[in-house]
N, C-alpha and C positions, 0 to 999 in steps of 0.2 A: 504494500500500500504506500502511496505517496503521502508525504506530509507537507502541507502548505503552511508557510509561516505568515501570519498576519499580525499586524499591530492593531492597536485600538482604533485608529482612524483609517485603517486600510482593510476593511472587511471584504472578503470575497475575492481579493486580487492575489494572484500568485506572483511570487518573485521570479518564476521562470518565464512568464509571459508578460513582458512590459507593454506599455501602451504603444499602439502602432506608430505614433509620431514622436516617440521619445528620443529618436536619434537626432532630431533637429532638422531633418531634411523636409522640404516642402512636399505636400501631397502631390501625387501624379495628376497631370491634367488629362481630361478626356479628349480623345481623338475620334474622328468619324470612323465608323466601321468599314465603310467603302469609300473610295476616292470620289471626288465631285464629278469627274467625267463619267464614271460608271453609273453614278446615280442619275445624271442627266440622260444617259442612254437608256436606262431602265424606264425613266419617266416618259421619254419619247415613245418607247415601245409600248408601254401600257396605254398611253394616250391614243396611239394609233389603233391598238387592238380594241379598245372600248369604243372608239369612233367607228370602226368597221362593224362591231356588234350593234351599235346604235343604227347604222344604216340598214343592215340586214333585217333587224326587227322592225324598223319603220317601214321598209318595203313589204314585209310580210303582213303587217297590219293594213297597209293600203290595198294589198291584193285581196285580203278578206273583205274589205269594203267594196272593192271593184267587182268581185265575182259574187257578191251578195250571199256570203256564207253566214251562218248564225253568228250574230254579233256578241251574244252573251254565251260563250262556251268556255271550257277550261283552257283551250288553246289561246283564245283571245285574251283572257285574264292573265295567263302566264306570259304571253308576249308583251302585254302592257306593263306587267311588273318588271320584265327584263328591260324594257325601254326606260322605265323610271330608274332602275339600278344603273344602267349604262350612263344616263344623264348625270346622276349623282357622282359616279366615279370620274366622268369627264370633268365635272366641275372641280372635284378634289385634285386631280392631276394638273388641271390648268393653273391652280393656285401655286403649285410647286414651281412653275415657270416664273411667276411673278416674284418669288422670294430670292431669286438669283441675282 
């Protein structure tokens, strides 16, 4: 068994494990996980993919209207939800361009 030495004002602290910053060195700074150029490329790719998804779903909804299929069906509701999702994601990724 290990024995921990504590003084009256040092409850629960071990003499073997000093405070992380007791060496006097500054804390490490945070760096981005990926470089800015990679992040910009990923943002462009996602914006393009969600734009393509928006166009495909929009065309599908217009085809449903043009050929007079049932307007209130599971397919129409699903396509409308996909359209809303694509618009929200396009809005999100467009704000990433403004932050640069």
